[in-house]
C-alpha positions as CSV (number, residue, x, y, z in Angstrom):
1,M,-16.0,9.2,-28.8
2,E,-15.0,10.3,-25.3
3,M,-17.5,8.0,-23.6
4,K,-16.2,5.1,-25.7
5,L,-12.6,5.9,-24.7
6,K,-13.4,6.1,-21.0
7,Y,-15.3,2.8,-21.2
8,Y,-12.4,1.0,-22.9
9,F,-9.9,2.7,-20.6
10,K,-11.7,1.4,-17.6
11,K,-11.9,-2.1,-19.2
12,A,-8.2,-2.0,-19.9
13,L,-7.5,-1.2,-16.2
14,L,-9.4,-4.2,-15.1
15,T,-7.3,-6.5,-17.3
16,L,-4.1,-5.5,-15.5
17,P,-2.7,-7.8,-12.8
18,E,-3.4,-6.4,-9.3
19,K,0.1,-5.1,-8.6
20,Q,0.3,-3.2,-12.0
21,R,-3.2,-1.8,-11.4
22,I,-2.3,-0.5,-8.0
23,V,0.9,1.1,-9.2
24,F,-0.8,2.6,-12.2
25,N,-3.6,4.0,-10.1
26,L,-1.2,5.5,-7.6
27,K,1.0,7.1,-10.2
28,Y,-1.5,8.1,-12.9
29,F,-4.5,9.1,-10.8
30,Q,-3.0,10.0,-7.4
31,E,0.2,11.4,-9.0
32,M,2.2,9.8,-6.2
33,K,6.0,9.7,-6.3
34,Y,7.8,6.4,-6.7
35,E,9.6,7.1,-3.4
36,D,6.3,7.3,-1.6
37,M,4.9,4.3,-3.3
38,S,8.0,2.3,-2.4
39,E,7.5,3.1,1.3
40,I,3.8,2.2,1.3
41,L,4.1,-0.9,-0.8
42,G,7.4,-2.1,0.4
43,T,8.7,-2.5,-3.1
44,S,11.8,-1.1,-4.8
45,I,11.6,2.0,-7.0
46,G,12.9,0.0,-9.9
47,A,10.2,-2.7,-9.6
48,L,7.5,0.1,-9.4
49,K,8.8,1.8,-12.5
50,A,8.8,-1.6,-14.3
51,S,5.3,-2.3,-13.2
52,Y,4.1,1.1,-14.3
53,H,5.8,0.7,-17.7
54,H,4.2,-2.7,-18.3
55,A,0.8,-1.4,-17.2
56,V,1.0,1.5,-19.7
57,K,2.0,-0.8,-22.5
58,K,-0.8,-3.2,-21.7
59,I,-3.3,-0.4,-21.7
60,E,-2.0,1.0,-24.9
61,N,-2.2,-2.4,-26.6
62,F,-5.7,-2.9,-25.3
63,L,-6.9,0.4,-26.6
64,K,-5.3,-0.1,-30.0
65,E,-7.2,-3.3,-30.3
66,Y,-10.6,-1.9,-29.4
67,L,-10.5,1.7,-30.8
């Protein structure tokens, strides 16, 4: 089951728009703070939080559909 979850998780990440994928990767995998992301990406913290939230919801919905 774990292999299946990893497979679909990776597929879910690939369905995200580029900006959401970048924000998700930085926050989830790199554990980067929103303040640091804001400086690097030149985007407001509010916009980054919204992008992360939308990415998480899209991943959840994708996984619900396939698992």
